[in-house]
N, C-alpha and C positions, 0 to 999 in steps of 0.2 A: 932305598926303594924305587924302582923304577915301571912307568905305566902297564907294564904288562901283567903285573903285581896288584894293581887297582881293582881294587875285585864291588862290584856292585851297591855289598851293605857298607864298606867304606866310602864310597857317598856317600849312602843314605846317610849316613851316621855324620860325615860331616854338613851334610845341608842342615839335615835336623838343630846339631850348633849352632851354627849360623841364623837362625831363624830363632833360634833361643835366646842367645845375641844380642840380635836382634827388637825381640819384643821386650830385652832388658833395657836395654838398648832408648824404645818406644817409654816401657815404663817409668825410668828415669824421668822423660824427658819430662812425662804432664805429670811428672810431681813439684818438677820445678818452672810445669808455667803453672800449677794450680798454686805453689807461692807466691807468684809474680803474681797472680793476678790478687792474691789477697794485699799487700802490699800493697798494687795500685788499690783498691780497693780503701784500705786505711790510709795514705797519702791523697786521698781522693776527700773522703771526710776529713784527715787535717784537713786541708785547704779548707771545705765550707764553713769548722770550727772555726780555720784565721779568720777567713774573710767577717762571718759569723760575729766575732770576737773583739775585731775591726772597730765594726760596725758600732758593740752596746758602748767599746771604751767614748767614741768618737759622741753621740749622742749622752752619756757622763757626767763627761766635760764638759761639752758645748753647751750645753744647758745650762748649769750655773752659771760658770764664765758671763753667756749671752744676762744673765738672770745681775748679776755683777753691776754688769755692763752700762746696763737700763737703770741700775738703782741709783750706780752710785753719777750717773749722769745729772738722773731726775734731782740727788739733794744735793748739786754741785749750783744749778740752777736757779732753785726754788726757796736758800734757803740764807739767809738774811747777815747770820753771823756768823762770824768773820773763820772762827774757828773748826767748825761743823765747813764750811764753805770747803777751807784746808783741804778734811780730811777728806772731804769727797771730793776731788782736784786728784789727791794721790792717789785714793784708791781707785779712782777713774785710771789714768795713767799706769799703773800699778796691773789691772783689768785688762787691759791696752796690751800688755807690754809680756800679762801669761799668754794672753789671746794666740797672737802673736807666734806666739814660742811652743804649744801647745797641736801648733797647725806644724808647723815646721815640725815635730815626731811624733806627730801621726802620719805625717805625708810620707817621711824618708820612711815608716813601721810600713806603708802598704806601699809601697817602691821597693821596700825588700822584699815580700808576698809575694809581690806582683799582684799584687789585688786592687790596683787603683782604676777606681775608672777615666774614663774621654767622655767628657761630654763637649758639644758642637755648639756652639752656639754666638747671636751676633753680638761683638764688640762694639761697646762706647769707648774708646780707649779716658775720655775725658772723665768717669763716670768713676771708672775705674783711678781715676789717681787723681780724683777727689776724694775718691775712700780711703788712700793708701798716703793724703794730705794729714786728714781723719787723726786714723790711727797714731800717724808719728808727727800728731800736734805736738807734743809733748817735748819731748828732743830735739825739735823745732825751734822754739821757741826758746826754750835752756841755750843752746847752744850759740841764738838766732843766726839759724841756716837759712838762707836767700832760696827756698829751692824753686826754679825756676826751670817750665816746661814748655814743651814746645810740641803741637800737635802740626808732621803734615802729612794724614792720610784724607782721600773723599771716597775711595772703595768701602763695602760693604764687605766686611772682614767677618768669622765665622770659625772661633777656637775655641778652647776651651775658658775659658771665663776666671776659673777659678784658681784653675795654674798658674794662669796669662797672666792673677792677678797677686799670685805667690811671691815667684818669679823677681816681678818688682820690684813687690815687696818687702822680700830680702836685699836685691842690690840696693837702693834708694835707702832704706834702713844702713845697710854697710857704708853705705857713703855717706852719709848723715855720724852715723858711731864716727869714724876715721878720719872727720872732715876740723878741721882747728875753730873754736868758737870765731864769730862774723866773716865767714865765710860760706860760698855757694855750691850748690851740688845740682846739676845742666840735666835734667832730660828730653830726649831727644826721638819721635817716635813718625816712622818717616814712610813712605815706602821705595822701591829700591827694582823696580820691573815686578816681576811676581812673587817678590817676597815682602812681609815686614821686617824696621830695624829696628828693636831701640837700643839705645844708648844713654847707660846711668855713668857718667863724671862727675867726680870730686877730688880737690886740689889741697887734699892732705896728708896722710904721713906716703904712705905710694908701698909699694912691694916692693921686699928684699928680693933678692934674684933666686937666695936658700932657701922661696914659699912654693917658688913656680911651679913647680911637679908638683904639694900637696895642694897646691890650695882649693883644689875641690872635692879632695880626701872627706870621707863625716868624720867628726869632730876638731876637724884639727882646727885649728887658730893661732893665724901665721903673725910673725913677731909684727910687730910696725917698728919704726924706726926708732922709736924711746925703747918697746921693751915695753909699752900699757898694756895693764892688762885691758881686758873688754868685756861684758852681760852677753851673754849667750853660754849656748854648747858649743858648736862650734859644727852649725850644720847646716847653715844658713846656703853655706853656696855649694855643696852639695847637693842638694835641695834643688837648686837652680839646676845642675847642670842635670840631675836625671830625669826633673821635667821637658828639659830642653830636648832631649833626648827624646822623651815619651813622643813631645810633639813635634822629633822629626826636622827639628834644629842645629843647630851648631851657636858655636857660645865661646867669641876668644875675646883673651884683657891685655890690655898694654898698663905697662904702671915707671914713675922714675920717683925712685923713690923720695922724699920731701916738699914731692910737687905735685907731684898729681896719680888718678887712679881713670882708667877708665875701660868699661866692659860697653863690650857690642853682646845683639845677641841677632840673628838672622832667623824667621819660621817666615816660613812658606802660607802663601798666602791661599788658604778655604775658603774660593768664593760661592756663591751662593747665586745666581743670576735672576733677573727683575722672570724673565721665561723662566728659569727650573720653579721659582715659588709664585708667580699664580698667572703663568702660559700669556701673559698679553708683553708684546714688544712694546707698545707704548708705554707701558707703565715705568716708571721713573724712580729709585731711594737715589736721595742727594745729602753726606753727610754733616751736618752741619759743624764737627771736630776739625774739619779743614782747615789747618793753618793756627785754631786755635792757643793760643797763652792763657795762663793766669798763677 
C-alpha cells in the first residue's frame, strides 16, 4: 500500500487503535500503581508492628531481669547465711549475664529491622567504665583479671550513651573471656584531633588469621588458639561493628595468636560548645575525667 491509497477513514481507524492501546497501558499502569500503593501500605504497617513488637519485647524482658538483678543483689548483701549468700551471688551473676546477652539480641534485632533509634547525650566515660566493671565483676574476679583503664579526654562529648556502653561492654567482655587467668585487660580512651579513640587490648589467645574475614559476622564464633568453646551466641562483635557504623565510626583490630588482641574504635566527637548550650562565652565546662584512672 502506498501513501496515495491511505484514506482518512484508515487514518482515523489507526488513531483510534493507538488511543485504545494508550488507554489500556494507562489502565494497566493505574492497576500496577494501586498494587504498589497497597504493598507500600502493608510494608509501612508491618514496620510499625515490628517496631511496636520490639518495644514490647524489650519491656517484657527488661522489667523482670532488672527485678532479678535487684532482688539477687539485695539477697546477696542482706543474708548472713553462707548458703543463701552463695545462691544470691550465683543468681546475681547469671542475671547480669542474661541481661547482657538479651541487650545484644534485642540490639541485633533492632539493627536488622532498621528500627534502632539514636539518642545524643553528654558522655561520662568514667561512669560508663564503672558500670561495665560492675557488670563484669564476677568474670573479672573468677579469672583474676586486672582491668586497667585510662581516660584522657577533657572535651564535652555528645554521643549515644547506650550504644557506646554496649560497644565497650562487648569488647571488654570479649577481652576478659579470651584472657588467661592472672592477666590484664587495658582500656584506653583518648582524643585525637576531632575524634575519640577507644582501645581495648588483652594478652590472651589471639585470633587466628583464618577468622579475620568472619570476625564481625553474625553468630560467628572464632576458634581460639586452643579451640576452646566460649559462652555467647557470637553476636558481640557483629553488634559492635553495626553500632560503630551507626555512629559513623570505624573499627579495626590487630592480633597475634597466643599473644594479644587489640581493638581500636574511632568516633567523631559530636560536641556542643558552651555557646550552643547557653549562649554565654564566659561559661566553661571542664571534664573531671581527664587523665582519670581507676
